[in-house]
C-alpha positions as CSV (number, residue, x, y, z in Angstrom):
1,M,-17.5,12.9,20.3
2,Q,-15.1,10.1,19.4
3,L,-16.3,6.6,20.0
4,T,-13.7,4.4,21.6
5,L,-14.2,0.7,21.2
6,P,-13.1,-1.6,24.1
7,R,-10.0,-3.6,23.3
8,L,-9.7,-7.4,23.8
9,P,-7.7,-8.3,26.8
10,L,-5.3,-10.1,24.5
11,I,-4.6,-6.8,22.7
12,A,-4.1,-4.9,26.0
13,N,-1.9,-7.7,27.4
14,L,0.3,-7.7,24.3
15,A,1.1,-4.1,24.6
16,G,4.9,-3.8,25.0
17,Y,5.4,-7.3,23.6
18,Q,9.1,-7.9,22.8
19,A,10.3,-9.8,19.7
20,N,12.7,-11.9,21.7
21,W,9.8,-13.3,23.7
22,L,8.4,-15.1,20.6
23,R,11.0,-18.0,20.8
24,S,10.0,-18.7,24.4
25,D,6.3,-18.5,23.5
26,L,6.7,-20.9,20.6
27,S,8.7,-23.4,22.8
28,A,6.1,-23.1,25.6
29,G,3.2,-23.6,23.2
30,L,4.7,-26.8,21.8
31,A,5.5,-28.1,25.3
32,I,1.9,-27.3,26.5
33,A,0.5,-29.3,23.5
34,A,2.8,-32.2,24.2
35,V,1.9,-32.4,27.9
36,G,-1.8,-31.8,27.2
37,L,-2.2,-34.4,24.5
38,P,-2.3,-37.5,26.8
39,S,-4.8,-35.9,29.2
40,A,-6.9,-34.5,26.3
41,I,-7.4,-38.1,25.0
42,A,-7.7,-39.7,28.4
43,Y,-10.0,-37.4,30.4
44,P,-13.1,-37.7,28.2
45,A,-13.3,-41.4,29.1
46,I,-14.1,-40.3,32.7
47,A,-17.4,-38.9,31.5
48,G,-18.0,-41.5,28.8
49,L,-17.2,-39.1,26.0
50,P,-15.3,-39.8,22.8
51,P,-11.5,-38.9,22.8
52,E,-11.8,-36.2,20.1
53,T,-13.9,-34.1,22.5
54,G,-10.8,-33.8,24.7
55,L,-8.8,-32.5,21.8
56,Y,-11.6,-30.0,21.0
57,A,-11.6,-28.9,24.7
58,S,-7.9,-28.3,24.4
59,I,-8.2,-26.1,21.3
60,T,-11.1,-23.7,21.1
61,P,-11.3,-22.9,24.9
62,L,-7.6,-22.2,24.9
63,V,-8.0,-19.7,22.1
64,A,-11.1,-18.1,23.8
65,Y,-9.2,-17.7,27.1
66,A,-6.2,-16.2,25.3
67,L,-8.5,-13.6,23.7
68,F,-10.7,-12.8,26.7
69,G,-8.8,-14.0,29.8
70,P,-6.9,-11.6,32.0
71,S,-3.9,-13.8,32.8
72,Q,-1.0,-13.8,30.3
73,R,0.3,-17.2,31.4
74,L,-2.7,-19.3,32.7
75,I,-3.7,-22.2,30.5
76,V,-7.2,-23.7,30.5
77,G,-8.2,-27.2,29.4
78,P,-9.7,-30.5,30.6
79,D,-9.5,-31.1,34.4
80,A,-9.8,-34.4,36.2
81,A,-12.0,-33.0,39.0
82,T,-14.3,-31.2,36.6
83,M,-14.6,-34.2,34.4
84,T,-15.6,-36.4,37.4
85,V,-18.3,-34.0,38.4
86,L,-19.4,-33.8,34.7
87,A,-19.7,-37.6,34.7
88,A,-21.9,-37.6,37.7
89,V,-24.1,-34.8,36.2
90,L,-24.5,-36.8,33.0
91,T,-25.5,-39.9,35.0
92,T,-28.2,-37.8,36.7
93,V,-29.4,-36.4,33.4
94,Y,-29.7,-39.8,31.7
95,A,-31.5,-41.2,34.7
96,T,-34.4,-39.1,33.6
97,P,-36.9,-41.1,31.4
98,G,-37.1,-40.1,27.8
99,V,-33.6,-38.5,27.4
100,T,-32.3,-39.5,24.0
101,E,-29.7,-36.8,23.2
102,D,-26.2,-38.0,22.8
103,R,-23.7,-37.4,25.6
104,V,-21.6,-34.9,23.6
105,T,-24.7,-32.7,23.1
106,V,-25.5,-32.7,26.8
107,A,-21.9,-32.0,27.7
108,A,-21.8,-29.1,25.3
109,L,-25.0,-27.7,26.8
110,L,-23.5,-28.0,30.3
111,A,-20.4,-26.1,29.0
112,L,-22.6,-23.3,27.7
113,A,-24.5,-23.2,31.0
114,V,-21.3,-23.1,33.0
115,G,-20.0,-20.3,30.8
116,A,-23.2,-18.3,31.3
117,L,-23.0,-18.8,35.0
118,C,-19.4,-17.4,34.9
119,L,-20.5,-14.3,33.1
120,I,-23.6,-13.8,35.3
121,A,-21.3,-14.2,38.4
122,R,-18.9,-11.6,36.8
123,V,-21.7,-9.1,36.3
124,V,-22.8,-9.3,39.9
125,R,-19.2,-9.5,41.1
126,L,-19.4,-13.0,42.7
127,G,-15.7,-13.6,42.4
128,V,-15.9,-14.0,46.2
129,L,-17.2,-17.5,45.4
130,A,-13.6,-18.4,44.8
131,T,-13.3,-18.5,48.6
132,F,-16.6,-20.2,49.2
133,L,-15.0,-23.7,49.3
134,S,-12.3,-23.4,51.9
135,R,-8.8,-24.9,51.3
136,P,-9.2,-27.8,53.7
137,I,-12.5,-28.8,52.1
138,L,-11.2,-28.5,48.6
139,I,-8.1,-30.6,49.5
140,G,-10.4,-33.3,51.0
141,F,-12.9,-33.1,48.1
142,F,-10.1,-33.5,45.5
143,A,-8.8,-36.5,47.4
144,G,-12.2,-38.0,47.3
145,I,-12.5,-37.2,43.6
146,S,-9.1,-39.0,43.0
147,L,-10.3,-42.1,44.7
148,S,-13.4,-42.1,42.4
149,I,-11.2,-41.7,39.4
150,L,-9.0,-44.6,40.6
151,I,-12.0,-46.9,40.9
152,G,-13.2,-45.8,37.5
153,Q,-10.0,-47.1,35.9
154,I,-10.4,-50.7,37.0
155,D,-12.1,-51.8,33.7
156,R,-9.6,-49.9,31.6
157,V,-6.5,-51.5,33.1
158,T,-7.9,-55.0,33.6
159,G,-10.3,-55.4,30.7
160,V,-13.1,-56.4,33.1
161,D,-16.5,-54.8,32.9
162,I,-17.3,-53.4,36.3
163,E,-21.0,-52.5,37.0
164,A,-20.8,-51.8,40.8
165,D,-20.6,-48.2,42.2
166,G,-18.8,-46.9,45.3
167,L,-15.4,-47.6,46.7
168,I,-15.5,-51.2,48.0
169,A,-18.1,-52.8,45.7
170,P,-16.1,-52.4,42.5
171,V,-13.1,-54.0,44.1
172,L,-15.2,-56.9,45.4
173,E,-16.7,-57.3,41.9
174,L,-13.2,-57.4,40.4
175,L,-12.2,-60.1,42.8
176,G,-15.2,-62.1,41.9
177,K,-14.4,-61.8,38.2
178,A,-10.6,-62.4,38.6
179,G,-10.7,-65.1,36.0
180,S,-11.8,-62.6,33.4
181,I,-8.8,-60.3,33.9
182,H,-7.0,-59.6,30.6
183,W,-3.5,-60.0,31.8
184,P,-1.7,-58.3,28.8
185,S,-3.8,-55.2,29.5
186,L,-3.0,-55.2,33.2
187,L,0.7,-55.8,32.5
188,L,0.7,-52.9,30.0
189,A,-1.0,-50.6,32.5
190,A,1.4,-51.6,35.2
191,V,4.4,-50.9,32.9
192,S,3.0,-47.6,31.8
193,F,2.4,-46.5,35.4
194,A,5.9,-47.6,36.4
195,L,7.4,-45.5,33.6
196,L,5.3,-42.5,34.7
197,Q,6.6,-42.7,38.2
198,A,10.2,-43.3,37.0
199,A,10.0,-40.2,34.8
200,R,8.7,-38.2,37.7
201,L,11.3,-39.4,40.2
202,M,14.1,-39.0,37.7
203,R,12.8,-35.5,36.7
204,S,12.9,-36.5,33.1
205,R,13.2,-33.6,30.6
206,I,10.5,-35.3,28.6
207,P,7.2,-35.2,30.6
208,G,6.2,-38.6,31.8
209,P,2.8,-38.7,30.0
210,V,4.3,-37.7,26.7
211,L,7.0,-40.3,27.0
212,V,4.6,-43.1,28.0
213,V,2.1,-42.3,25.3
214,A,4.8,-42.2,22.6
215,L,6.3,-45.6,23.7
216,A,2.8,-47.1,24.0
217,V,1.9,-46.1,20.4
218,L,5.2,-47.4,19.1
219,A,4.8,-50.7,21.0
220,S,1.2,-51.0,19.8
221,A,2.3,-50.6,16.2
222,L,5.1,-53.1,16.5
223,F,3.3,-55.8,18.4
224,D,-0.3,-55.3,17.2
225,F,-1.9,-54.7,20.6
226,E,-5.3,-54.5,19.1
227,G,-4.9,-58.0,17.6
228,Q,-3.9,-59.4,21.0
229,G,-7.1,-58.2,22.6
230,I,-5.8,-55.0,24.1
231,K,-8.4,-52.2,23.6
232,V,-7.2,-49.1,21.7
233,V,-8.6,-45.6,21.3
234,G,-10.0,-46.4,17.8
235,D,-10.8,-44.0,15.0
236,I,-10.7,-40.3,15.8
237,P,-12.5,-38.0,13.3
238,R,-10.0,-36.0,11.3
239,E,-12.1,-32.8,11.2
240,L,-12.2,-29.4,12.7
241,P,-14.6,-28.8,15.6
242,S,-17.7,-27.2,14.0
243,L,-19.5,-24.2,15.4
244,T,-23.0,-25.3,16.4
245,L,-25.6,-24.5,19.0
246,P,-26.6,-27.7,20.8
247,A,-30.3,-28.3,21.1
248,A,-31.9,-28.5,24.6
249,S,-35.3,-29.8,23.7
250,G,-36.5,-32.8,25.6
251,L,-33.8,-32.5,28.3
252,P,-34.5,-32.1,32.0
253,F,-33.9,-28.3,32.6
254,Q,-33.7,-28.6,36.4
255,A,-31.1,-31.4,36.3
256,L,-29.1,-29.5,33.7
257,L,-29.1,-26.2,35.7
258,L,-28.3,-27.9,39.0
259,G,-25.6,-29.9,37.3
260,A,-24.1,-26.8,35.7
261,G,-24.1,-25.1,39.1
262,A,-22.2,-27.9,40.6
263,I,-19.6,-28.0,37.8
264,F,-19.3,-24.2,37.9
265,L,-18.6,-24.2,41.7
266,V,-16.0,-26.9,41.6
267,S,-14.3,-25.8,38.3
268,F,-14.2,-22.2,39.4
269,G,-13.0,-23.0,42.9
270,S,-10.2,-25.2,41.6
271,G,-9.4,-22.9,38.7
272,I,-9.0,-19.8,40.8
273,I,-6.8,-21.7,43.3
274,A,-4.6,-22.6,40.3
275,A,-4.7,-19.0,39.0
276,R,-3.7,-17.6,42.4
277,S,-1.0,-20.1,42.9
278,F,0.7,-19.3,39.6
279,G,0.0,-15.7,40.1
280,A,2.0,-15.7,43.3
281,K,4.8,-17.6,41.4
282,G,4.8,-15.1,38.5
283,G,4.5,-12.1,40.7
284,Y,1.2,-10.8,39.5
285,L,-2.2,-10.3,41.1
286,V,-5.2,-12.3,40.2
287,D,-8.7,-10.7,40.1
288,P,-11.3,-13.5,40.6
289,N,-14.0,-11.3,38.9
290,R,-11.9,-10.8,35.8
291,E,-11.0,-14.5,35.7
292,L,-14.7,-15.2,35.5
293,E,-14.7,-13.5,32.1
294,G,-11.9,-15.7,30.9
295,F,-13.4,-18.9,32.2
296,G,-16.8,-17.9,30.9
297,A,-15.4,-17.3,27.4
298,A,-13.5,-20.6,27.5
299,N,-16.6,-22.6,28.5
300,I,-18.9,-20.9,26.0
301,A,-16.4,-21.7,23.2
302,A,-16.3,-25.3,24.5
303,G,-20.1,-25.5,24.3
304,L,-20.3,-23.9,20.8
305,F,-17.7,-26.3,19.4
306,G,-19.1,-29.5,20.8
307,T,-17.1,-30.3,23.9
308,F,-17.3,-30.2,27.7
309,P,-16.6,-27.7,30.5
310,V,-13.1,-26.7,31.2
311,T,-11.1,-24.8,33.8
312,A,-7.5,-23.8,34.6
313,S,-5.0,-26.6,34.1
314,D,-2.3,-27.0,36.7
315,S,-0.1,-29.2,34.7
316,R,-0.2,-27.2,31.5
317,T,0.2,-23.9,33.3
318,A,3.2,-25.4,35.1
319,V,4.8,-26.4,31.8
320,N,4.2,-22.9,30.5
321,F,6.0,-21.4,33.5
322,S,8.9,-23.9,33.4
323,V,9.6,-23.4,29.6
324,G,9.3,-19.7,29.9
325,G,6.1,-18.7,28.2
326,R,5.6,-14.9,28.3
327,S,2.1,-14.3,26.9
328,Q,-1.1,-15.8,25.5
329,I,0.8,-16.4,22.2
330,A,1.9,-19.7,23.9
331,S,-1.8,-20.7,24.3
332,I,-2.5,-20.0,20.6
333,V,0.6,-22.0,19.5
334,A,-0.5,-24.9,21.7
335,A,-4.0,-24.8,20.2
336,A,-2.5,-24.8,16.7
337,A,-0.2,-27.7,17.5
338,L,-3.1,-29.8,18.8
339,L,-5.2,-28.9,15.8
340,A,-2.4,-30.3,13.6
341,V,-2.3,-33.5,15.6
342,L,-6.1,-33.8,15.2
343,L,-5.9,-33.3,11.4
344,Y,-2.7,-35.2,10.5
345,F,-2.0,-37.8,13.2
346,G,-5.3,-39.6,13.6
347,D,-3.8,-43.0,12.5
348,V,-1.2,-42.7,15.2
349,L,-3.7,-41.9,18.0
350,R,-6.0,-44.6,16.8
351,I,-3.7,-47.4,18.1
352,L,-3.1,-45.8,21.4
353,P,-3.8,-48.5,24.0
354,I,-6.6,-47.8,26.5
355,P,-4.7,-49.4,29.5
356,T,-2.0,-46.8,29.0
357,L,-4.6,-44.0,29.2
358,G,-5.9,-45.7,32.3
359,A,-2.4,-45.6,33.8
360,V,-2.2,-41.9,33.0
361,L,-5.5,-41.3,34.8
362,V,-4.4,-43.3,37.8
363,A,-1.2,-41.2,38.0
364,T,-3.3,-38.1,37.7
365,A,-5.7,-39.2,40.4
366,L,-2.9,-40.0,42.8
367,S,-1.4,-36.5,42.2
368,L,-4.7,-35.0,43.5
369,I,-4.2,-36.6,46.9
370,D,-2.1,-34.1,48.8
371,I,-1.0,-36.1,51.8
372,S,1.3,-33.3,53.0
373,A,-1.5,-30.8,52.9
374,L,-3.7,-33.1,54.9
375,K,-1.0,-33.5,57.5
376,E,-0.5,-29.8,57.7
377,I,-4.2,-29.3,58.2
378,W,-4.2,-31.9,61.0
379,R,-1.3,-30.1,62.7
380,I,-2.9,-26.6,62.4
381,S,-6.6,-27.3,63.1
382,R,-8.2,-30.6,64.0
383,I,-11.7,-29.3,63.3
384,E,-10.7,-28.2,59.8
385,F,-9.2,-31.7,59.3
386,V,-12.5,-33.2,60.2
387,F,-14.2,-31.1,57.5
388,A,-11.6,-32.2,55.0
389,L,-12.4,-35.8,55.8
390,I,-16.2,-35.0,55.4
391,A,-15.5,-33.5,52.0
392,L,-13.2,-36.5,51.1
393,S,-15.9,-39.0,52.0
394,G,-18.6,-37.3,50.0
395,P,-17.6,-38.4,46.5
396,I,-16.9,-41.9,47.8
397,S,-19.9,-42.5,50.0
398,F,-22.7,-40.6,48.1
399,G,-21.3,-40.2,44.6
400,V,-19.5,-37.2,43.0
401,L,-22.4,-34.9,42.5
402,E,-23.7,-35.6,46.0
403,G,-20.2,-35.1,47.1
404,V,-20.3,-31.5,45.8
405,V,-23.4,-30.9,47.9
406,T,-21.6,-32.5,50.9
407,A,-18.6,-30.2,50.4
408,I,-20.8,-27.2,50.2
409,A,-22.7,-28.3,53.3
410,A,-19.4,-28.9,55.1
411,T,-18.3,-25.4,54.1
412,L,-21.6,-23.9,55.5
413,V,-21.2,-25.9,58.7
414,Y,-17.6,-24.7,59.0
415,V,-18.6,-21.0,58.5
416,L,-21.5,-21.4,61.0
417,Q,-19.3,-23.1,63.5
418,K,-16.9,-20.1,63.3
419,T,-19.7,-17.5,63.7
420,M,-22.3,-19.3,65.9
421,F,-20.2,-19.0,69.1
422,P,-18.5,-15.6,69.0
423,R,-16.0,-15.0,71.7
424,D,-16.5,-12.4,74.4
425,A,-14.5,-10.7,77.1
426,L,-14.8,-8.4,80.1
427,L,-12.6,-5.3,79.8
428,G,-10.8,-3.3,82.5
429,R,-8.1,-0.7,83.0
430,L,-4.4,-1.3,83.5
431,A,-2.7,1.1,85.9
432,G,-0.4,3.5,84.1
433,H,-1.7,2.6,80.6
434,D,-4.3,4.1,78.3
435,G,-7.0,2.0,76.8
436,F,-8.9,-1.1,77.9
437,Y,-7.7,-4.6,78.4
438,K,-9.2,-8.0,78.5
439,L,-9.4,-9.2,82.1
440,H,-8.7,-12.9,81.3
441,R,-5.6,-12.1,79.3
442,N,-4.1,-9.4,81.5
443,P,-4.0,-10.4,85.2
444,A,-2.9,-6.9,86.2
445,A,-6.0,-5.3,84.6
446,R,-8.8,-4.4,86.9
447,P,-12.5,-3.7,86.3
448,V,-13.8,-0.2,86.8
449,P,-15.8,-0.2,90.0
450,G,-19.5,0.1,89.3
451,L,-19.0,-0.3,85.5
452,T,-19.0,-3.5,83.5
453,L,-17.5,-3.4,80.0
454,F,-18.5,-6.4,77.9
455,M,-17.0,-7.0,74.4
456,V,-18.6,-9.3,71.8
457,Q,-16.1,-10.4,69.1
458,G,-18.4,-11.1,66.2
459,S,-21.6,-10.2,64.4
460,L,-25.0,-10.7,66.2
461,L,-27.3,-12.6,63.8
462,F,-30.2,-14.9,64.2
463,F,-28.2,-18.1,64.5
464,N,-26.0,-16.9,67.4
465,T,-28.3,-14.6,69.4
466,D,-29.4,-17.4,71.8
467,Y,-25.8,-18.2,72.6
468,V,-24.8,-14.6,73.1
469,Q,-27.9,-14.0,75.2
470,A,-27.0,-16.9,77.4
471,R,-23.4,-15.6,77.8
472,L,-24.8,-12.1,78.7
473,R,-27.1,-13.6,81.4
474,A,-24.3,-15.6,82.8
475,V,-22.2,-12.4,83.2
476,I,-25.1,-10.3,84.5
477,D,-25.9,-12.9,87.2
478,T,-22.4,-12.6,88.6
479,L,-22.1,-8.8,88.5
480,P,-20.9,-7.1,91.7
481,A,-23.7,-5.5,93.8
482,D,-22.4,-1.9,93.1
483,T,-22.7,-2.2,89.3
484,S,-24.7,0.6,87.9
485,W,-23.7,0.7,84.2
486,F,-23.3,-2.2,81.7
487,V,-21.5,-1.0,78.5
488,M,-21.4,-3.3,75.5
489,D,-18.3,-2.7,73.3
490,A,-19.7,-3.1,69.8
491,S,-16.5,-2.4,67.9
492,A,-16.2,-6.0,66.7
493,I,-19.9,-6.3,65.9
494,A,-20.0,-5.8,62.1
495,Q,-23.7,-6.8,61.6
496,I,-26.9,-6.9,63.6
497,D,-30.2,-8.3,62.5
498,S,-33.8,-8.1,63.8
499,S,-33.3,-11.2,66.0
500,A,-30.3,-9.6,67.7
501,A,-32.2,-6.3,68.0
502,A,-35.0,-8.2,69.9
503,M,-32.3,-9.8,72.1
504,L,-30.8,-6.4,73.0
505,D,-34.3,-5.1,73.7
506,E,-34.7,-8.0,76.2
507,L,-31.2,-7.3,77.6
508,Y,-32.3,-3.7,78.4
509,D,-35.4,-4.9,80.2
510,D,-33.4,-7.4,82.3
511,L,-30.8,-4.8,83.3
512,D,-33.5,-2.2,84.0
513,R,-35.2,-4.5,86.4
514,R,-31.8,-4.8,88.2
515,G,-31.3,-1.0,88.3
516,I,-28.5,-1.2,85.8
517,A,-28.2,1.2,82.8
518,L,-27.3,-0.2,79.4
519,A,-25.0,1.6,77.1
520,I,-23.4,0.7,73.7
521,A,-20.1,2.0,72.5
522,E,-18.5,2.0,69.0
523,L,-21.6,1.0,67.2
524,H,-21.2,0.6,63.4
525,F,-23.4,2.7,61.1
526,E,-25.4,-0.1,59.6
527,A,-25.8,-1.8,62.9
528,R,-27.0,1.4,64.5
529,A,-29.5,1.9,61.6
530,I,-31.0,-1.6,62.4
531,L,-31.3,-0.8,66.1
532,E,-32.9,2.6,65.3
533,R,-35.6,1.0,63.1
534,A,-36.2,-1.6,65.8
535,G,-36.7,1.1,68.4
536,V,-33.8,-0.1,70.6
537,I,-31.9,3.1,70.4
538,A,-34.9,5.1,71.5
539,K,-35.4,2.7,74.4
540,I,-31.8,2.8,75.5
541,G,-31.6,6.5,74.9
542,P,-29.5,8.3,72.3
543,G,-27.4,9.7,75.1
544,M,-26.3,6.1,76.1
545,I,-24.8,5.5,72.6
546,F,-21.1,6.5,72.6
547,E,-18.4,6.9,70.0
548,D,-15.9,4.9,72.0
549,L,-15.2,3.4,75.4
550,D,-13.4,6.4,76.6
551,D,-16.5,8.5,76.1
552,A,-18.6,5.9,77.8
553,L,-16.1,5.9,80.8
554,D,-16.2,9.7,81.0
555,A,-20.0,9.7,81.0
556,F,-20.1,7.0,83.7
557,E,-17.7,8.9,85.9
558,K,-19.7,12.1,85.5
559,S,-22.9,10.3,86.2
560,S,-21.4,8.7,89.3
561,A,-20.1,12.0,90.6
562,E,-23.5,13.6,90.1
563,T,-25.2,10.7,92.0
564,A,-22.7,11.0,94.8
565,A,-23.2,14.7,95.1
566,Q,-27.0,14.3,95.5
């Protein structure tokens, strides 16, 4: 028997690689590195981490995803929303008395935990979690995240230390400390932001962040920004990220686990949306369960090499597509280019002014606010717009970590709202046509004399049985006097639980007291099994369970004929 070893996804994806693709992959890799460098240095500041961790997060996870990820063109790396949730988790961890580990160690542990959660979710096929946070709620949540990021840049662009939290309090504190504003820093941030917007509006061939960072470094060297009181990045270690297993002793396990869960949910939710968006653009399908493997490998690599959790990067993936990257070779080239920057250009990065990085983060935060999408949600569904606003207000009103919980709660409320009040309809016949029609939608349809056909359009579960029971009683109380059969169309009832079984048992008793027989048509296998174990089928009688409504109608007509003949 020959043993066949599984191949890395990279090997499988490179099958059929053409030599003329290499030029495109090299160009795309260099472009990805150039665009990713500003955010790699800027994003760690959101969570209070040193800038080199952003470079590490743009190197080792990129290689890990290239090796184990399913997508040939998706790029992973630091993400603003994930960093903001990470910042909130770190705040919670360090609020625990006795925590002395440095922030990098805790961030690396969280990355390992997120990676482990990804792999566990893959094993149990929880890729469905990609749809757990609905699009309206994610749009609202990211808008709230962006406002949190904007507030967090006040000290970087003004030079004023801000201690207040929330949305309004930091602004009021800034107004109270207006005399302490470092105007050169604010001017530099304003100019940097203006250049970013100009590059975007003019569709510059050089990405805005790359252009602004290069000009800021040049100006810092020429005019000695550091000597004029403008804060700069400072020394960045010129060393490779080392492979280490961060120690977890003395850290609050529950806070770490809950925090990792929050980061996992947000990062995977946003990452899979990016993966699907670019998959549609590239004409390939995205399997959320396989993406869990790639995200898991990327985050485990991040944790082992001393950096923070990562996910799919919209901006870097967009650059990969626009330049023409064809495979994961582009990711490996980008990682190599950033590694070269880390080793040989530390002196250049050292004088990069902090206000410019603040401007980059401000521009990034504003890009997360999708006004057009919010308008579209308002136009399509007002209730979904309300949930988007709830998700938006969470990070602002309660904090980012609590905002994640708010977004999840809003999702659950949204799902329950859709399922707690299933629609129903009375059915009848239409002269000259086969089948059955909803009476309220087809004025020409007529009920079958003596027979009531009632359709429930949704599962019967514990949280909606009271509502459905109330609807059934309302219908039964208005039945014509000659009604002898009440048939429930169960074709749209995918699930039934014990509470619903008890409700149907009561429905049978109510109808029986009125001299009306209860029948059920088109009952699904699993729902029927529940009703059999609950004794409802035996009570109704197996002969009153029909494959479809036509069979129920035939049985009713036969029963009516027999009754009339007696």
